[in-house]
KEGUVO-445587 format. One line per field, with one value per residue (C-alpha): residue in one letter; y, z, x; residue number from 1. Coordinates in nm, 4 decimals, padded with zeros to 6 digits. Each point is the difference from the previous one (the first is absolute). Layout:
N
type = (A  ...)
py = (Y  ...)
pz = (Z  ...)
px = (X  ...)
seq = (NUM  ...)
//
This chain:
552
type = (M  A  G  P  G  G  G  P  P  R  R  S  H  T  K  S  R  K  G  C  E  T  C  K  R  R  H  I  R  C  D  E  N  F  P  Q  C  R  N  C  T  K  H  N  C  R  C  P  Y  M  D  M  P  A  Q  E  E  R  A  V  T  P  E  K  A  D  L  L  W  T  P  E  I  E  A  E  I  E  R  W  Q  Q  T  G  S  F  P  F  P  D  L  Y  I  Y  P  A  P  S  P  Q  F  F  S  F  E  D  L  R  L  I  H  H  V  A  S  V  S  S  E  L  G  I  H  D  A  S  N  F  T  I  W  T  R  Q  V  P  L  F  L  K  I  G  I  D  Y  D  F  V  M  H  A  L  L  A  L  S  A  T  H  L  A  W  L  T  D  C  P  L  T  A  N  M  A  Y  E  H  R  G  I  A  L  K  G  L  H  E  A  I  G  A  F  S  R  Q  N  S  D  A  V  L  A  A  S  L  L  L  S  W  Q  A  T  D  W  R  G  W  T  Q  L  M  H  G  T  S  S  V  I  D  A  M  Q  P  W  K  N  E  S  Q  F  G  D  F  I  A  E  Q  S  T  F  P  T  A  P  P  S  P  A  P  G  G  K  K  L  S  N  P  R  K  Q  D  L  E  A  L  Q  R  A  Y  A  Q  L  Q  K  V  E  V  H  L  K  E  N  N  E  D  V  K  A  I  Q  Q  L  M  T  F  V  R  G  V  R  K  V  S  P  S  H  T  A  A  Q  R  F  E  M  L  N  P  L  R  A  W  L  F  W  L  P  V  M  F  L  Q  Q  T  R  G  S  P  S  A  L  I  I  L  A  H  Y  Y  T  V  A  L  V  V  E  P  L  F  P  E  V  G  A  A  Y  F  G  S  L  S  L  G  P  I  E  E  I  A  R  R  L  F  S  I  N  V  S  Q  T  Y  D  A  D  M  Q  T  P  L  N  L  M  E  Y  P  I  D  M  V  S  K  F  R  G  R  M  G  W  I  Q  P  E  R  T  A  S  F  P  T  F  G  G  S  S  Y  T  M  E  E  S  Y  P  T  T  L  S  F  S  P  Y  G  N  P  A  F  T  Y  S  Q  E  H  V  M  S  L  A  P  D  P  V  S  A  T  A  I  S  P  L  T  L  D  P  Y  T  N  N  Y  L  G  I  P  S  P  S  G  F  G  G  Y  H  S  P  A  S  S  N  F  G  E  G  S  I  V  Y  S  D  H  G  D  D  F  A  L  Y  E  Q  Y  E  Q  G  P  G  S  N  F  G  G  F  V  L  P  T  V  W  I)
py = (02.7804  00.3049  00.2132  00.3801  00.1847  -00.3177  -00.1427  -00.3579  -00.1381  00.0479  -00.3072  -00.1218  00.0082  -00.0526  00.2867  -00.0050  00.2392  -00.1555  00.2001  00.2117  00.3587  00.1445  -00.1746  00.1022  00.3617  -00.0143  -00.1820  -00.2772  -00.3752  -00.1628  -00.3551  -00.0379  -00.1641  -00.0070  00.1594  00.2253  00.0385  00.0265  00.3617  00.1223  -00.1957  00.1532  00.3551  -00.0723  00.0893  -00.1764  -00.2053  00.0421  -00.3789  00.0191  00.1505  -00.2712  -00.3201  -00.3168  -00.1829  -00.2690  00.2668  00.2091  -00.0276  -00.1521  00.0273  -00.3477  -00.0373  -00.2590  -00.1243  -00.2315  -00.3130  -00.2169  -00.2103  -00.3133  -00.2446  -00.2618  00.2287  00.0986  -00.3667  -00.0863  00.2775  -00.0906  -00.3612  00.1232  00.1937  -00.3004  -00.2675  00.1977  -00.1939  00.2210  -00.0221  -00.0480  -00.2938  -00.0218  00.3153  -00.1949  00.2833  -00.1420  00.1279  00.1532  00.3458  -00.0182  00.1423  00.1235  00.2716  00.1576  00.1784  -00.1575  00.2554  -00.0712  -00.3720  00.0792  00.1815  -00.2956  -00.2342  00.2068  -00.0030  -00.3624  -00.1069  00.1772  -00.1647  -00.3395  00.0166  00.1030  -00.2564  -00.2798  00.0983  00.0338  00.3677  00.1759  00.0631  00.2035  00.2717  00.2224  -00.0597  -00.2927  -00.2687  00.2046  00.0144  -00.3149  00.1331  00.3404  -00.1678  -00.2125  00.3054  00.2050  -00.2485  00.1103  00.3657  00.2089  00.2726  -00.2559  -00.1327  00.3541  00.0563  -00.3191  00.0987  00.3334  -00.1821  -00.2099  00.3038  00.1814  -00.2841  -00.0057  00.3784  -00.0336  -00.2637  00.1843  00.3668  00.0427  00.3037  -00.1555  -00.3074  00.2251  00.1827  -00.3323  -00.0748  00.3409  -00.0587  -00.3354  00.1602  00.2689  -00.2600  -00.2015  00.3042  00.0903  -00.3550  -00.0203  00.3264  -00.1396  -00.3312  00.1799  00.1839  -00.3419  -00.1704  -00.3373  -00.3393  -00.1203  00.2585  00.0566  -00.2270  00.1854  00.3380  -00.1194  -00.1540  00.3176  00.2170  -00.2061  -00.0060  00.3739  00.0805  -00.1975  00.2230  00.3397  00.2249  00.3213  00.0753  00.0980  -00.2791  -00.2599  00.1333  -00.0201  -00.3493  -00.1224  00.1469  -00.1346  -00.3501  -00.0015  00.1096  -00.2662  -00.2612  00.1371  -00.0225  -00.3627  -00.1206  -00.1568  -00.2331  -00.0134  -00.3810  -00.0216  00.2313  -00.1202  00.2466  -00.1558  -00.0381  00.3438  00.1623  -00.1628  00.2060  00.3562  00.1094  -00.0095  00.3432  00.3211  00.0316  00.3216  00.3214  00.1422  00.1317  00.3766  00.1439  00.0405  00.3174  00.0352  00.0572  -00.0710  -00.3269  -00.0879  -00.0324  -00.3572  -00.1536  -00.0597  -00.3746  -00.0362  00.1757  -00.2208  -00.3065  00.1286  00.0333  -00.3610  -00.1037  00.1796  -00.1836  -00.3293  00.0844  00.0628  -00.3543  -00.1353  00.2039  -00.1500  -00.3517  00.0587  00.1434  -00.2937  -00.2345  00.2095  00.0791  00.3136  00.2662  00.2580  -00.0955  00.0181  00.3268  00.1430  -00.0888  00.1547  00.3255  -00.0023  -00.0485  00.2923  00.2166  -00.0954  00.1200  00.3544  -00.0056  00.3080  00.1818  00.2239  -00.2939  -00.0362  -00.3336  00.0008  00.0582  -00.2716  -00.2413  00.0877  -00.0711  -00.3595  -00.0439  -00.1378  -00.2612  -00.0939  -00.0497  -00.2196  -00.2094  -00.0803  -00.0503  -00.0831  -00.3369  -00.1320  00.1024  -00.1422  -00.3301  -00.0443  00.0788  -00.1979  -00.2744  00.1011  -00.0186  00.0518  00.3378  00.1214  -00.1030  00.1836  00.3183  -00.0250  -00.0640  00.3232  00.2004  -00.1260  00.0663  00.3634  00.0386  -00.1125  00.2291  00.3190  -00.0515  00.1975  00.2953  00.0166  -00.0937  00.2691  -00.1315  -00.3610  -00.1405  -00.2864  -00.1366  -00.0238  -00.1606  -00.2523  -00.1184  -00.0802  -00.2310  -00.3139  00.0183  00.0554  -00.3011  -00.2172  00.0954  -00.0867  -00.3346  -00.0757  00.0824  -00.2085  -00.2984  00.0255  00.0129  -00.3072  -00.2061  00.0280  -00.0920  00.2807  00.2818  00.3067  00.2040  -00.0825  00.0759  00.3665  00.0788  -00.1698  00.2055  00.3147  -00.0839  00.0535  00.3744  -00.0212  -00.2508  00.2222  00.2939  -00.2127  -00.0630  00.3692  00.0977  -00.2460  00.1508  00.3544  -00.1018  -00.1980  -00.3258  -00.3433  -00.1630  -00.3522  -00.2890  -00.1087  -00.3521  -00.2528  00.1051  00.3587  00.1270  00.0903  00.2559  00.0760  00.2955  00.3108  00.2637  00.2596  00.1439  00.1721  00.3480  -00.0057  -00.2284  -00.0425  -00.1056  -00.3707  -00.0091  -00.3134  -00.0098  -00.1810  -00.0146  00.2698  -00.2007  -00.2178  -00.3281  -00.0638  -00.3496  00.1528  00.1035  -00.2193  -00.2758  00.1034  -00.1579  00.2692  00.2873  00.1558  00.2019  00.2726  00.0411  00.2682  00.3351  00.0568  00.2389  00.2799  00.0154  00.3694  -00.0444  00.1767  -00.2161  -00.1797  00.1116  00.3674  00.0335  00.2703  00.2327  00.2893  -00.0373  -00.2780  -00.1965  -00.3171  00.0492  00.3347  00.1079  00.0879  -00.2264  00.1204  00.2918  00.0687  00.0208  -00.0468  -00.2128  -00.3626  -00.1927  -00.3182  -00.1392  -00.0370  00.3733  -00.0051  -00.0877  00.0523  00.3441  00.1340  00.1978  00.2540  -00.1868  00.0024  -00.2219  00.0795  -00.2674  00.2512  00.0412  00.0529  00.2615  -00.0188  00.2410  00.0434  00.2345  00.0904  -00.1099  00.2070  -00.1591  -00.3154  00.0250  -00.2214  -00.1221  -00.0582  -00.3302  -00.0611  00.1181  00.3118  -00.1930  00.2147  -00.1884  00.1082  00.1163  -00.2378  00.0691  -00.2606)
pz = (-02.2262  -00.1462  00.2158  00.0457  -00.3306  -00.1888  00.0382  00.0885  00.3224  00.3192  00.1286  00.3249  00.3059  00.3711  00.2433  00.3119  00.2912  00.1121  -00.2291  00.1443  00.1013  -00.2727  -00.2776  00.1566  00.0130  -00.3681  -00.0925  -00.1757  00.0309  00.2551  -00.0533  00.3835  -00.0169  00.3516  00.1290  -00.3077  -00.2668  -00.3664  -00.0423  00.2927  -00.1314  -00.3468  00.1422  00.2300  00.3183  00.3321  00.0014  00.3067  00.0141  00.1357  00.3220  00.0468  00.2015  -00.1768  -00.1928  00.2618  00.2686  -00.1885  00.0975  -00.3053  -00.0646  -00.0932  -00.3548  00.0988  00.3143  00.2168  00.0436  00.1375  -00.3125  00.0022  -00.2841  00.1878  00.0364  -00.3660  -00.0999  00.2225  -00.1453  -00.3574  00.0721  00.1462  -00.3212  -00.2170  00.1927  00.1851  00.3142  00.3121  00.1737  00.3470  -00.0011  00.3794  00.0239  -00.1583  -00.2238  -00.2554  -00.2575  00.0108  -00.1466  -00.3787  -00.0961  -00.3415  00.1695  00.1828  -00.0946  00.0904  00.2814  00.1393  -00.0080  00.2069  00.2560  00.0196  00.0282  00.2842  00.2346  -00.0881  00.0707  00.3360  00.0973  -00.1228  00.1725  00.3364  -00.0318  -00.0651  00.3171  00.1956  00.0630  -00.1730  00.3295  00.1213  -00.2537  -00.0597  -00.3686  -00.1627  00.0837  -00.1759  -00.3344  -00.1523  00.0671  -00.1466  -00.3105  -00.0452  00.0174  -00.2146  -00.2851  -00.0430  00.1037  -00.1564  00.2652  00.2723  -00.1987  -00.0432  00.3770  00.0579  -00.2626  00.1795  00.3279  -00.1693  -00.1553  00.3338  00.1683  -00.2724  00.0231  00.3743  -00.0648  -00.2816  00.0808  -00.3729  -00.0895  -00.3269  00.1830  00.2456  -00.2941  -00.1520  00.3257  -00.0157  -00.3558  00.0909  00.3025  -00.2184  -00.2297  00.3005  00.1623  -00.3198  -00.0423  00.3658  -00.0304  -00.2966  00.1756  00.3017  -00.2335  -00.1049  00.3388  00.0206  00.1601  -00.3032  00.0174  00.3776  00.0631  -00.2666  00.1511  00.3431  -00.1308  -00.1822  00.2972  00.2308  -00.2371  -00.0581  00.3691  00.0765  -00.2377  00.0936  00.2046  -00.0581  00.2924  -00.1991  -00.2560  00.2727  00.2005  -00.3007  -00.0861  00.3556  00.0388  -00.3443  00.0802  00.3187  -00.1924  -00.2653  00.2758  00.1443  -00.3422  -00.0377  00.3229  -00.1715  -00.2052  00.2139  00.0241  -00.3786  -00.0111  -00.0403  00.2821  00.2307  00.2972  -00.0564  -00.0192  00.3294  00.1614  -00.0741  00.3136  -00.2132  -00.1211  00.2027  00.1567  00.1901  -00.1034  -00.3344  00.0152  -00.0224  -00.3438  -00.1150  00.1381  00.2356  00.3711  00.2310  00.1850  00.3657  00.1933  00.0463  00.3319  00.2620  00.0189  -00.3760  00.0024  00.2900  -00.2021  -00.2833  00.2411  00.1094  -00.3646  -00.0465  00.3011  -00.1519  -00.3283  00.1945  00.1385  -00.3523  -00.1063  00.2833  -00.1004  -00.3619  00.0987  00.2310  -00.2930  -00.2435  -00.2161  -00.1939  00.2127  -00.2717  -00.0364  00.3723  00.0355  -00.2881  00.1880  00.3205  -00.1841  -00.1270  00.3546  00.1260  -00.2739  00.0629  00.3598  -00.1356  -00.1257  00.1232  -00.0420  -00.2594  -00.2407  -00.2216  -00.0823  -00.3365  00.1657  00.2576  -00.2748  -00.1806  00.3150  -00.0254  -00.3641  00.0635  00.2372  -00.2506  -00.2719  00.2284  00.1048  -00.3634  -00.1473  00.2696  00.0996  -00.3550  -00.0278  00.3418  -00.0617  -00.3435  00.1268  00.3248  -00.0712  00.3242  00.2467  00.3663  00.0236  -00.3217  00.1322  00.3251  -00.1895  -00.2157  00.3030  00.1548  -00.3143  00.0124  00.3748  -00.0419  -00.2257  00.2944  00.2471  -00.2070  -00.0765  00.3057  -00.1082  -00.3389  00.0528  -00.2354  -00.2985  00.0158  00.1542  00.1324  -00.3539  -00.0176  00.3414  -00.0896  -00.2986  00.2399  00.2389  -00.2123  -00.0906  00.3646  00.1167  -00.2846  00.0766  00.3667  -00.0970  -00.2371  00.2582  00.2572  -00.2346  -00.0836  00.3682  00.1028  -00.2973  00.1001  00.3062  00.2450  -00.1677  00.2030  -00.3178  -00.1097  00.3394  -00.0171  -00.3248  00.1372  00.3192  -00.2098  -00.1414  00.3369  -00.0575  -00.3547  00.1151  00.2955  -00.2369  -00.2172  00.3044  00.0882  -00.3575  -00.0076  00.3249  -00.1358  -00.3118  00.1944  -00.1715  00.1567  00.1673  -00.1489  00.2271  -00.0199  -00.1306  00.0677  -00.3205  00.1135  00.2354  00.3469  00.1815  00.3668  00.1613  -00.2082  00.1282  -00.2182  00.1895  -00.1547  00.1260  -00.0859  -00.0676  -00.3442  -00.1359  -00.0103  -00.2981  -00.2035  -00.3746  -00.2608  -00.0150  -00.2394  -00.1950  -00.2922  00.0724  00.3754  -00.0686  -00.0750  00.3640  00.2030  -00.0750  -00.0944  00.3117  00.2095  -00.2043  00.0897  -00.2493  00.0426  -00.1892  -00.2662  00.0791  -00.1693  -00.2933  -00.0115  -00.3093  -00.0202  00.0295  -00.2463  -00.2822  00.1289  -00.3031  00.0808  00.2267  -00.0696  00.3033  -00.2135  -00.3356  00.0578  -00.2787  00.0331  -00.1797  -00.1403  00.0323  -00.2420  -00.0637  00.1472  -00.1152  00.1828  00.3758  00.1979  -00.2701  00.0062  00.0040  00.1545  00.2913  -00.2408  00.0298  00.3795  00.0515  00.3472  00.0455  -00.3267  -00.1098  00.2313  00.3241  00.1463  00.2896  00.1530  00.1272  00.2438  00.3165  -00.0164  -00.2715  -00.2234  -00.2721  -00.2349  -00.2887  -00.3113  -00.3371  -00.2876  -00.2984  -00.1146  -00.0097  -00.0413  00.3568  -00.0166  00.0325  -00.3728  -00.0660  -00.1797  -00.2375  -00.0540  -00.0248  -00.2569  00.1097  -00.0832  00.0979  00.0327)
px = (-00.6404  00.1739  00.2207  -00.0204  -00.0280  -00.0852  00.3497  00.0925  -00.1520  00.1963  00.1747  -00.1510  00.2220  -00.0211  00.0295  00.2137  00.0426  00.3263  00.2286  00.2797  -00.0702  00.2249  -00.1924  -00.3285  00.1106  00.1029  -00.3240  00.1880  -00.0382  00.2315  00.1211  00.0137  00.3406  00.1439  00.2212  00.0565  -00.2682  00.1003  -00.1144  00.2072  00.2976  -00.0493  -00.0069  00.2941  -00.1893  -00.0465  -00.3177  -00.2256  -00.0115  00.3579  -00.1371  -00.2611  00.0505  00.1014  -00.2701  -00.0492  -00.0426  -00.2552  -00.3655  -00.1598  -00.3712  -00.1225  -00.1259  -00.2601  -00.1640  00.2089  -00.2137  00.2820  00.0248  00.2158  00.0671  -00.2023  -00.3011  00.0139  00.0164  -00.2971  -00.2132  00.0962  -00.0928  -00.3295  -00.0681  00.0814  -00.1869  -00.2668  00.0951  00.0012  00.3418  -00.1517  -00.2443  00.0255  -00.2163  -00.2913  -00.1186  -00.2421  -00.0420  00.3455  00.0758  00.0334  00.3401  -00.1145  -00.2088  00.2937  00.3197  00.3333  00.0422  -00.3465  00.0739  00.3082  -00.2176  -00.2384  00.2970  00.1444  -00.3002  -00.0767  00.3588  -00.0003  -00.3290  00.1207  00.3390  -00.1416  -00.2776  00.2495  00.1869  -00.3255  00.0722  -00.2923  -00.1778  00.2968  -00.0866  -00.3011  -00.0656  00.1790  -00.2566  -00.2709  00.1832  -00.1600  -00.3512  00.0837  00.1433  -00.3122  -00.2255  00.2394  -00.0354  -00.3612  00.0326  00.2754  -00.0135  00.0736  00.2950  00.1321  -00.0303  00.2012  00.2584  00.0314  00.0661  00.2679  00.1677  -00.0209  00.1861  00.2644  00.0375  00.0595  00.2653  00.1766  -00.0703  -00.0609  -00.2164  -00.1162  -00.1259  -00.1841  -00.1538  -00.1055  -00.1831  -00.1652  -00.1223  -00.1542  -00.1663  -00.1497  -00.1564  -00.1194  -00.1585  -00.1824  -00.1287  -00.1006  -00.1904  -00.1916  -00.0668  -00.1431  -00.2363  -00.1348  00.0394  -00.1731  00.0251  00.1971  00.2800  00.0040  00.2999  00.1964  -00.0911  00.1074  00.3251  00.1040  -00.0953  00.2194  00.2962  -00.0142  -00.0457  00.3151  00.1937  -00.1440  00.2239  -00.1912  -00.2324  -00.3069  00.0334  00.0436  -00.2955  -00.2295  00.1154  -00.0450  -00.3475  -00.0786  00.1168  -00.2044  -00.3094  00.0546  00.0100  -00.3246  -00.1629  00.1150  -00.1611  -00.3070  00.2228  00.3133  -00.0150  00.0365  00.3011  00.3564  00.0743  -00.2601  00.2325  00.1441  -00.3446  -00.0929  00.2744  -00.1024  00.1803  00.3143  -00.1048  -00.0123  -00.3445  00.0621  -00.1801  00.1139  00.3540  00.0477  00.0548  00.3610  00.1513  -00.2961  -00.0151  00.2901  -00.0199  00.0273  00.3209  00.1295  -00.0975  00.2660  -00.0679  00.0378  00.3368  00.1063  -00.1034  00.2163  00.2918  -00.0477  -00.0007  00.3308  00.1438  -00.1148  00.1706  00.3190  -00.0253  -00.0349  00.3022  00.2045  -00.1063  00.1022  00.3361  00.0697  -00.0629  00.2082  -00.3020  -00.0870  -00.1697  -00.0747  -00.3650  -00.0744  00.1932  -00.2010  -00.3178  00.1359  00.0631  -00.3579  -00.1347  00.2091  -00.1423  -00.3618  00.0343  00.0067  -00.3596  -00.1864  -00.3337  00.1637  00.0140  -00.3055  -00.1605  00.1749  00.3379  -00.0628  -00.0933  00.3194  00.1988  -00.1225  00.1000  00.3504  -00.1409  -00.2708  00.2598  00.2071  -00.3004  -00.0779  00.3464  00.2573  -00.1535  00.0244  00.3646  00.0899  -00.1755  00.1575  00.3486  -00.0097  -00.2575  -00.1682  00.2882  -00.1017  00.1725  -00.1622  -00.3413  00.0657  00.0872  -00.3128  -00.2191  00.1222  -00.0684  -00.3574  -00.0153  00.0985  -00.3049  -00.2138  00.1738  -00.0253  -00.3711  -00.1263  00.2146  -00.1734  -00.3676  -00.1293  00.1970  -00.1133  00.3172  -00.2118  -00.0100  00.3781  00.0032  -00.2679  00.2019  00.2833  -00.1851  00.0094  00.3712  00.0989  -00.1979  00.1242  00.3598  -00.0511  -00.1491  00.2882  00.2662  -00.1844  -00.0232  00.3711  00.0799  -00.2024  00.1151  00.3637  00.1978  00.0509  00.1888  00.0894  00.0479  -00.3546  -00.1512  00.0988  -00.1871  -00.3121  00.0217  00.0262  -00.3447  -00.1681  -00.0246  -00.1484  -00.2640  -00.0860  -00.0456  -00.2303  -00.2212  -00.0069  -00.0825  -00.2882  -00.1223  00.0127  -00.1883  -00.2589  00.0939  -00.0059  00.2967  -00.0062  00.0778  00.3625  00.0485  00.2749  00.1752  00.0334  00.2716  -00.1188  00.2084  00.0143  -00.1698  00.0473  00.2359  -00.1688  -00.2955  -00.2976  -00.0709  -00.3688  -00.2893  -00.1485  -00.3391  -00.0727  -00.2332  00.0627  00.0507  00.2059  00.3748  00.1206  00.2544  -00.0928  -00.1696  -00.0331  00.1310  00.3385  00.0353  -00.2319  -00.2465  -00.3519  -00.1457  00.1620  -00.1434  -00.3331  -00.2009  -00.2570  -00.3227  00.0303  -00.1497  -00.3351  00.0195  -00.2500  -00.2136  00.0761  00.3747  00.2248  00.1263  00.3113  00.1979  -00.0473  00.2928  00.2541  -00.0338  00.1238  -00.1756  -00.2565  00.1661  00.2012  00.3299  -00.1056  00.3616  00.2790  00.2929  00.3282  00.2026  00.3208  00.0243  -00.3158  -00.1577  -00.0992  00.3226  00.1240  00.1938  00.2899  00.0475  -00.0109  00.3620  00.1374  00.1509  -00.1401  -00.3008  -00.1575  00.0621  00.3479  00.1021  00.3339  00.2339  00.1433  -00.1991  -00.3743  -00.0060  -00.3022  -00.0947  -00.2904  00.0371  -00.1883  00.1330  -00.1268  00.1675  00.1676  00.3750  00.3030  -00.0384  -00.3739  -00.1784  -00.0064  00.3532  -00.1161  -00.2259  -00.3091  -00.3259  -00.2587  -00.3435  -00.2832  -00.3585  -00.2688)
seq = (1  2  3  4  5  6  7  8  9  10  11  12  13  14  15  16  17  18  19  20  21  22  23  24  25  26  27  28  29  30  31  32  33  34  35  36  37  38  39  40  41  42  43  44  45  46  47  48  49  50  51  52  53  54  55  56  57  58  59  60  61  62  63  64  65  66  67  68  69  70  71  72  73  74  75  76  77  78  79  80  81  82  83  84  85  86  87  88  89  90  91  92  93  94  95  96  97  98  99  100  101  102  103  104  105  106  107  108  109  110  111  112  113  114  115  116  117  118  119  120  121  122  123  124  125  126  127  128  129  130  131  132  133  134  135  136  137  138  139  140  141  142  143  144  145  146  147  148  149  150  151  152  153  154  155  156  157  158  159  160  161  162  163  164  165  166  167  168  169  170  171  172  173  174  175  176  177  178  179  180  181  182  183  184  185  186  187  188  189  190  191  192  193  194  195  196  197  198  199  200  201  202  203  204  205  206  207  208  209  210  211  212  213  214  215  216  217  218  219  220  221  222  223  224  225  226  227  228  229  230  231  232  233  234  235  236  237  238  239  240  241  242  243  244  245  246  247  248  249  250  251  252  253  254  255  256  257  258  259  260  261  262  263  264  265  266  267  268  269  270  271  272  273  274  275  276  277  278  279  280  281  282  283  284  285  286  287  288  289  290  291  292  293  294  295  296  297  298  299  300  301  302  303  304  305  306  307  308  309  310  311  312  313  314  315  316  317  318  319  320  321  322  323  324  325  326  327  328  329  330  331  332  333  334  335  336  337  338  339  340  341  342  343  344  345  346  347  348  349  350  351  352  353  354  355  356  357  358  359  360  361  362  363  364  365  366  367  368  369  370  371  372  373  374  375  376  377  378  379  380  381  382  383  384  385  386  387  388  389  390  391  392  393  394  395  396  397  398  399  400  401  402  403  404  405  406  407  408  409  410  411  412  413  414  415  416  417  418  419  420  421  422  423  424  425  426  427  428  429  430  431  432  433  434  435  436  437  438  439  440  441  442  443  444  445  446  447  448  449  450  451  452  453  454  455  456  457  458  459  460  461  462  463  464  465  466  467  468  469  470  471  472  473  474  475  476  477  478  479  480  481  482  483  484  485  486  487  488  489  490  491  492  493  494  495  496  497  498  499  500  501  502  503  504  505  506  507  508  509  510  511  512  513  514  515  516  517  518  519  520  521  522  523  524  525  526  527  528  529  530  531  532  533  534  535  536  537  538  539  540  541  542  543  544  545  546  547  548  549  550  551  552)
//
């Protein structure tokens, strides 16, 4: 191609914004040689680079997403590409994902979630987390439905972004979510018995990643409506056990619109319960210190509890939901990290149990924003942790060090019982394999309904045997009922929402790092502040990386 005026074509070159200020001001190309560029040396002037920190101290924007590559992982994925043999046969995924249909980066994302699920499964620790045991099912469905696979890839990238704090990895998660949302929207338009499992799988995966109030509300109402629509064929679904437990989802009246009316003042008994939770966390802190173990995680949780005490009627539903975002991020990502690093040590399990327990305790403070859903996800892990600690204890000779962690589980189990009571769920009969504690020292200030329904966490067999679970007949559906897929309380469209753009958009728990974003929890006293954030900046959740606007 000829250049200007018909001359020779211009030589292609790459552009950079990292040149020194002097070269920028002169509009000449800088060779970016540090600490003195060639142009400044040529003109015998001091280069602005001289006033910058040393190269290793400079904040460098990554050139590509940090996916925690290792030589071993690269070799495994290359072998997968060459042989077609899935690296994790223990997950029993048949047919396995075909590597030729994915980029090398996407294969890394598949490898990541599969490796986490495999590792925790091998150590019998999957039931201590919210999501890892579901990965094989999501992969199986994702093989046939691209939008489900993109939702799972987004979850994987979200986890990696939380681990690495890399803005490009967070943006990769956002891009996969955008594709998943678009595909889910199209699948809902053609909703049928054949694609219902895929619609439900993608809805769950995306709801787990949503930290924007409106996006999460729409996804939750949508997921509940999908489950209602699947009732006629629920026994054929791969989510049969999950569908049987609709109480997992918020069943209260529709939440107020974002930015809507002010909400009620927290009740005295709920604030007192929060104070008791804080006192329990102090006991855990003392135990960790006595055993010379790290207390940062429990102190982080204590700071969160102090901050939540400041909730007031002046906070809107959207602000209250945002107050929960740090806890939601921890519930999804901290257990995996703890279990991988400690192989499920007793102290690590105690810490995780108390993170889950705080989700149960704060639920009454946030009824309008569906906090019951976060609490319900925590029941199974708490009970599984208690069972594991109990089994360790009885399989060994008397160990005073082990007795203390088991005693610290009395409070979490008591909170599980109270949560079940508030939700109107059954209290399954304790079996010989489950720890039985003495009379509870934590009294209930009020009585709660005794209506029976299913356990809200996964398959009831994960917590108690099926013979102890009672079911209710499904409510009859009126012939004049609104279509179950018409569910958005604001637009009457499921997922009729834009993809994220900057703050307030649909982003992920990876961006809900403690002490960042628009919620600030102070480590000093009980200070708690909420403030508006109008633009992304260097200290923002995505490190100043601006997300493009995509509409679906």
